[in-house]
C-alpha positions as CSV (number, residue, x, y, z in Angstrom):
1,M,47.5,-43.7,-64.4
2,R,50.4,-45.7,-65.8
3,H,50.3,-47.0,-69.3
4,P,49.5,-50.8,-69.5
5,T,52.5,-53.0,-70.3
6,E,53.2,-54.7,-73.6
7,G,52.0,-57.9,-72.1
8,V,48.6,-56.3,-71.2
9,L,48.3,-55.0,-74.8
10,R,49.0,-58.4,-76.2
11,R,46.5,-60.0,-73.9
12,L,43.9,-57.5,-75.2
13,I,44.4,-59.1,-78.6
14,D,44.6,-62.8,-77.5
15,E,42.4,-62.8,-74.4
16,P,40.6,-59.5,-73.9
17,A,38.2,-60.9,-71.3
18,G,41.2,-61.4,-69.1
19,V,42.2,-57.7,-69.0
20,S,41.0,-55.6,-66.1
21,D,38.4,-53.0,-66.6
22,P,40.7,-50.1,-65.6
23,D,43.3,-51.2,-68.1
24,R,40.6,-51.6,-70.8
25,R,39.3,-48.1,-70.2
26,H,42.7,-46.6,-70.1
27,V,43.6,-48.1,-73.5
28,A,40.3,-47.0,-75.0
29,D,40.9,-43.4,-74.0
30,C,44.7,-43.1,-74.6
31,A,45.9,-42.3,-78.1
32,Q,49.5,-43.5,-77.2
33,C,48.2,-46.9,-76.1
34,L,45.8,-47.2,-79.0
35,S,48.8,-46.7,-81.4
36,A,50.8,-49.2,-79.4
37,L,47.9,-51.7,-79.6
38,A,47.7,-51.2,-83.4
39,A,51.4,-52.0,-83.6
40,T,51.0,-55.1,-81.4
41,R,48.1,-56.3,-83.5
42,A,50.3,-56.0,-86.6
43,D,53.0,-58.0,-84.9
44,A,50.4,-60.7,-84.0
45,V,49.3,-60.9,-87.7
46,A,53.0,-61.4,-88.7
47,V,53.5,-64.0,-86.1
48,G,50.3,-65.9,-87.0
49,A,51.3,-65.9,-90.7
50,A,54.8,-67.2,-89.9
51,L,53.4,-70.0,-87.7
52,Q,50.5,-71.1,-90.0
53,P,50.9,-74.7,-91.0
54,A,50.0,-76.1,-94.3
55,A,46.4,-77.1,-94.7
56,G,45.6,-80.5,-93.4
57,S,49.0,-81.0,-91.6
58,D,50.1,-80.9,-88.0
59,A,52.0,-77.9,-87.0
60,D,55.8,-78.2,-86.9
61,V,56.3,-75.6,-84.2
62,P,60.1,-75.5,-84.2
63,A,60.1,-75.1,-88.0
64,A,57.5,-72.4,-87.7
65,W,59.7,-70.5,-85.3
66,Q,62.6,-70.8,-87.7
67,R,60.4,-69.3,-90.4
68,L,59.4,-66.5,-88.0
69,N,63.0,-65.7,-87.1
70,A,63.9,-65.5,-90.8
71,A,61.1,-63.0,-91.3
72,L,62.0,-60.8,-88.4
73,P,64.3,-58.4,-90.4
74,T,61.2,-57.2,-92.4
75,A,58.8,-57.4,-89.5
76,A,58.2,-55.0,-86.7
77,P,61.1,-55.2,-84.1
78,A,58.7,-55.9,-81.3
79,A,57.8,-59.3,-82.8
80,A,61.1,-60.6,-81.3
81,A,59.7,-60.0,-77.8
82,F,57.1,-62.7,-78.4
83,T,59.5,-65.5,-79.1
84,P,59.3,-68.0,-76.2
85,A,62.3,-70.0,-74.9
86,R,60.3,-73.2,-75.4
87,P,57.6,-73.2,-78.0
88,A,54.2,-74.4,-76.8
89,R,53.0,-77.7,-78.2
90,G,49.7,-79.6,-78.6
91,P,46.3,-79.1,-80.1
92,R,45.5,-76.0,-78.0
93,A,48.7,-74.3,-79.1
94,R,48.0,-75.1,-82.7
95,G,44.5,-73.7,-82.3
96,L,45.8,-70.4,-80.8
97,L,48.4,-70.1,-83.6
98,R,45.8,-70.5,-86.3
99,R,43.3,-68.0,-84.8
100,P,43.3,-64.6,-86.4
101,A,44.7,-61.7,-84.4
102,V,41.9,-59.9,-82.7
103,A,41.7,-56.4,-81.1
104,V,40.0,-55.6,-77.9
105,A,36.3,-55.0,-78.6
106,A,34.1,-53.0,-76.3
107,A,31.3,-53.3,-78.8
108,A,29.6,-56.0,-76.9
109,L,30.5,-54.3,-73.6
110,V,28.8,-51.1,-74.4
111,L,26.1,-52.2,-76.8
112,A,24.8,-55.4,-75.3
113,G,25.4,-54.4,-71.7
114,A,26.9,-57.8,-71.0
115,G,29.7,-56.6,-68.8
116,T,32.9,-58.2,-70.3
117,A,33.0,-59.5,-73.8
118,A,34.9,-59.2,-77.1
119,A,34.3,-59.1,-80.8
120,N,36.9,-59.8,-83.4
121,D,39.0,-57.1,-85.1
122,W,37.5,-54.0,-83.4
123,L,38.9,-51.7,-80.8
124,P,37.1,-48.8,-79.2
125,I,38.3,-45.3,-80.3
126,F,35.5,-43.1,-79.0
127,R,32.6,-43.2,-76.6
128,T,30.2,-40.3,-76.1
129,E,30.5,-38.6,-72.7
130,Q,29.1,-35.2,-73.7
131,I,27.6,-33.4,-76.7
132,A,28.6,-30.0,-78.2
133,P,27.0,-28.2,-81.1
134,V,28.9,-27.6,-84.4
135,S,27.4,-24.7,-86.4
136,L,26.7,-25.4,-90.0
137,T,25.5,-23.0,-92.7
138,A,23.3,-23.8,-95.6
139,A,26.4,-23.5,-97.8
140,D,28.2,-26.0,-95.6
141,L,25.4,-28.5,-96.1
142,V,25.5,-28.1,-99.8
143,S,29.3,-28.3,-100.1
144,L,29.9,-31.3,-97.8
145,P,31.1,-34.2,-99.9
146,D,29.4,-37.5,-100.1
147,L,31.2,-39.9,-97.7
148,S,31.0,-42.6,-100.5
149,A,33.5,-40.5,-102.4
150,Y,36.1,-41.7,-99.9
151,G,35.2,-45.3,-99.4
152,D,32.3,-47.7,-98.7
153,L,29.6,-47.0,-96.1
154,E,27.5,-49.9,-95.0
155,V,24.6,-49.4,-92.6
156,S,23.3,-52.4,-90.7
157,G,20.2,-52.6,-88.7
158,E,17.1,-50.4,-89.0
159,P,15.8,-47.9,-86.4
160,D,12.3,-49.5,-86.9
161,L,10.6,-46.8,-85.0
162,R,7.3,-48.2,-83.6
163,E,4.8,-47.6,-80.9
164,V,4.5,-49.9,-78.0
165,P,1.7,-50.1,-75.4
166,D,3.4,-48.9,-72.3
167,A,6.6,-48.2,-70.4
168,A,7.1,-51.9,-69.5
169,A,7.0,-52.9,-73.1
170,A,9.4,-50.1,-74.0
171,T,11.9,-51.2,-71.4
172,S,11.5,-54.8,-72.6
173,A,12.2,-53.9,-76.2
174,T,15.2,-51.7,-75.5
175,G,16.6,-52.6,-72.1
176,L,16.4,-49.0,-71.2
177,D,14.7,-47.6,-68.1
178,L,12.4,-44.7,-69.0
179,P,12.9,-41.4,-67.2
180,Q,9.9,-40.7,-65.0
181,V,8.4,-37.3,-65.8
182,A,7.5,-35.6,-62.6
183,F,6.6,-32.2,-64.1
184,L,4.3,-31.4,-67.1
185,P,4.1,-27.8,-68.3
186,D,0.8,-26.1,-68.7
187,G,-1.1,-27.4,-71.8
188,V,0.7,-30.7,-71.8
189,V,-1.8,-33.3,-70.6
190,G,-2.9,-36.9,-70.9
191,R,-1.0,-40.1,-71.4
192,P,2.0,-40.2,-73.6
193,E,2.6,-42.5,-76.5
194,F,5.6,-44.8,-76.1
195,Q,7.9,-45.2,-79.1
196,V,11.0,-47.4,-79.4
197,G,13.8,-47.7,-82.0
198,D,16.4,-50.4,-82.5
199,Q,20.2,-50.2,-82.5
200,V,21.8,-49.0,-85.8
201,S,25.4,-49.3,-86.8
202,A,27.3,-47.9,-89.8
203,T,30.7,-49.2,-91.0
204,F,32.9,-47.0,-93.2
205,T,35.8,-48.5,-95.1
206,Y,38.3,-45.9,-96.2
207,S,39.8,-46.1,-99.7
208,A,42.9,-44.0,-100.5
209,A,42.4,-44.6,-104.2
210,R,38.8,-43.4,-104.1
211,A,39.7,-40.3,-102.1
212,A,42.5,-39.5,-104.6
213,Q,40.1,-39.9,-107.5
214,A,37.5,-37.6,-105.8
215,A,40.1,-35.0,-105.2
216,S,41.3,-35.2,-108.8
217,E,37.8,-34.8,-110.2
218,A,37.5,-31.6,-108.0
219,G,40.8,-30.3,-109.5
220,E,42.7,-30.9,-106.3
221,T,45.2,-33.3,-104.8
222,A,44.4,-35.5,-101.8
223,P,47.1,-35.6,-99.1
224,P,48.9,-38.9,-98.7
225,S,47.2,-41.4,-96.4
226,P,48.9,-42.2,-93.1
227,P,50.3,-45.7,-92.8
228,G,47.6,-48.3,-92.1
229,L,44.7,-46.1,-93.0
230,D,43.9,-47.3,-96.5
231,G,41.4,-50.1,-96.2
232,S,40.8,-49.5,-92.5
233,Q,37.3,-49.5,-91.1
234,V,35.5,-47.4,-88.5
235,R,32.1,-48.4,-87.1
236,M,29.7,-46.2,-85.2
237,V,26.9,-47.8,-83.2
238,A,24.0,-46.0,-81.6
239,G,20.8,-47.1,-79.9
240,P,18.5,-48.6,-79.0
241,G,16.3,-45.7,-77.9
242,V,12.9,-45.0,-76.4
243,A,10.7,-41.9,-76.3
244,Q,7.6,-40.7,-74.5
245,V,5.6,-38.3,-76.7
246,W,2.8,-36.0,-75.7
247,S,0.8,-34.7,-78.7
248,S,-0.5,-31.2,-79.4
249,S,-3.3,-29.9,-81.5
250,S,-0.9,-28.2,-83.9
251,G,0.5,-31.5,-85.1
252,L,4.0,-30.9,-83.6
253,P,4.8,-32.8,-80.4
254,A,4.1,-30.8,-77.4
255,L,6.7,-32.7,-75.4
256,V,9.1,-35.5,-76.1
257,V,11.3,-37.2,-73.4
258,G,13.6,-39.6,-75.0
259,T,16.7,-41.6,-74.0
260,A,19.1,-43.8,-76.1
261,V,22.4,-45.6,-75.8
262,A,25.0,-43.0,-76.8
263,P,27.0,-43.4,-80.0
264,T,30.2,-45.3,-79.8
265,A,32.9,-45.7,-82.4
266,F,35.3,-48.6,-83.1
267,S,38.2,-49.0,-85.4
268,S,40.0,-51.9,-87.1
269,G,43.2,-50.4,-85.8
270,V,43.5,-46.7,-86.6
271,P,43.6,-44.2,-83.7
272,F,40.8,-41.6,-83.6
273,E,43.0,-38.6,-84.1
274,T,44.7,-40.2,-87.2
275,L,41.4,-40.8,-88.9
276,R,39.9,-37.4,-87.9
277,D,42.9,-35.3,-89.1
278,H,43.1,-37.1,-92.4
279,L,39.4,-36.9,-93.3
280,L,39.3,-33.3,-92.3
281,S,42.3,-32.5,-94.6
282,L,40.6,-33.9,-97.7
283,P,39.3,-31.5,-100.3
284,G,35.7,-30.5,-100.0
285,I,35.5,-30.0,-96.2
286,P,34.8,-26.3,-95.4
287,A,37.8,-24.8,-93.6
288,E,35.7,-23.3,-90.7
289,L,33.8,-26.6,-90.2
290,A,37.1,-28.6,-90.2
291,A,38.6,-26.2,-87.6
292,Q,35.6,-26.8,-85.3
293,L,35.8,-30.6,-85.7
294,R,39.5,-30.7,-85.1
295,T,38.9,-29.6,-81.5
296,F,37.1,-32.9,-80.8
297,T,39.3,-35.6,-79.3
298,A,38.8,-39.1,-78.1
299,D,40.1,-38.0,-74.7
300,G,37.4,-35.4,-74.5
301,A,34.8,-37.9,-75.7
302,T,32.6,-35.0,-77.0
303,L,30.2,-35.9,-79.8
304,P,29.7,-33.1,-82.3
305,L,26.1,-32.2,-82.9
306,P,25.5,-30.5,-86.3
307,V,23.3,-27.5,-85.9
308,P,22.1,-25.1,-88.7
309,G,23.5,-22.0,-87.2
310,D,21.2,-19.6,-89.1
311,E,18.1,-21.3,-87.8
312,V,19.0,-22.5,-84.3
313,E,20.5,-20.8,-81.3
314,T,22.6,-22.8,-78.8
315,S,23.6,-22.4,-75.2
316,T,24.4,-24.6,-72.2
317,A,22.7,-25.2,-68.9
318,D,23.1,-27.4,-65.8
319,V,20.8,-30.4,-65.5
320,G,21.4,-32.4,-62.3
321,G,25.1,-31.5,-62.2
322,V,25.6,-32.4,-65.9
323,Q,26.2,-29.9,-68.6
324,A,23.4,-30.0,-71.2
325,T,23.2,-28.4,-74.6
326,V,20.1,-26.2,-75.1
327,L,18.8,-25.7,-78.7
328,A,16.1,-23.2,-79.6
329,S,14.8,-22.5,-83.1
330,R,15.0,-18.8,-84.0
331,D,11.3,-18.8,-84.8
332,Q,10.6,-20.1,-81.3
333,S,8.5,-23.1,-82.6
334,M,10.7,-25.8,-81.2
335,A,13.4,-26.3,-78.5
336,A,15.4,-29.1,-77.0
337,V,17.7,-29.9,-74.0
338,V,20.2,-32.7,-74.6
339,W,22.8,-34.3,-72.3
340,V,24.8,-37.5,-71.8
341,E,25.3,-39.4,-68.5
342,D,26.7,-42.9,-68.0
343,G,26.7,-43.7,-71.7
344,V,23.1,-42.7,-72.3
345,V,21.8,-39.7,-74.2
346,T,18.7,-38.0,-72.8
347,A,16.7,-35.4,-74.7
348,V,13.7,-33.2,-73.7
349,A,12.2,-31.4,-76.6
350,G,8.9,-30.0,-77.9
351,S,7.0,-26.9,-79.0
352,L,7.7,-25.2,-75.6
353,G,10.1,-22.6,-74.3
354,T,13.5,-23.5,-73.1
355,D,12.7,-22.6,-69.5
356,E,9.8,-25.1,-69.5
357,L,11.9,-27.8,-71.0
358,L,14.7,-27.2,-68.5
359,S,12.1,-27.5,-65.7
360,V,11.0,-30.9,-67.1
361,A,14.6,-32.0,-67.5
362,R,15.6,-31.1,-64.0
363,E,12.6,-32.9,-62.5
364,L,13.1,-36.2,-64.3
365,R,13.4,-39.2,-62.0
């Protein structure tokens, strides 16, 4: 597919609801277009600042354009392309000039299921289309640095896991349709419990100074931050979710069939690969783990699933034409089958064998 024009990128900033879904999806999945969008957004900020009238006064648009033209030598060259032959006038024009530059936001699209919407200052950089395991050792878990060493992490929303009376209540609470379980393995009987959890989001603000300090304290030197990364933010959102749980006499769930809105990531303007490569180059990330994570790209839309490799075996299997990840504990006490389809993660897990869980997964309706 062709890359959207500069005009389309600018419209994603000023009027994202007016951009077609194909163009929106292309930009979300294209590193080149995301980079161009970030540059366009920076231009919009420069234009807005140059045109901002003094507080309490009417905008003198011709004078504003003169200020803008004077600023162009130090601004991005593309800003000149936004200079109109006849500046717009009137209250609507002044309102548009005052509004902050906004990036296209699929947060409301994906998370609220509202179709077409926008949220200020966020652009999509990743949406989960499949899951792949990343093997971690006990040493990896111990040596992984605290994310707070590189910036601020703010978690909003609580899972608030709770039981609801039935499937209808679960759907009402989450907006998700529950998979209908058509096959129960031997020993799994009775009516399941229905549990729901709310949406959770986490926002990380990167600090180059804090990363440099953390590296210095570790006796190392942090690599220089790419332009635009310091102070940038990334937000990951997941959920809501719902699970049907069949109990067992052992205390472990005999069977769990769960589904949730797949994780999605948004950025304040930094492409996925830029953020990924810089974070993985910081001191403290085990080299083998970093090598595994560098294989994940926004184009592939594969969410890494951390797995303790010394305790869990992994494989893949087909579930209804979709590749699923199969996890089995080495002591054979628990297993799970996990896959993604149409933006929804589904998991079938329990204290059963993988063959039984795959049979349940393949018979879901």
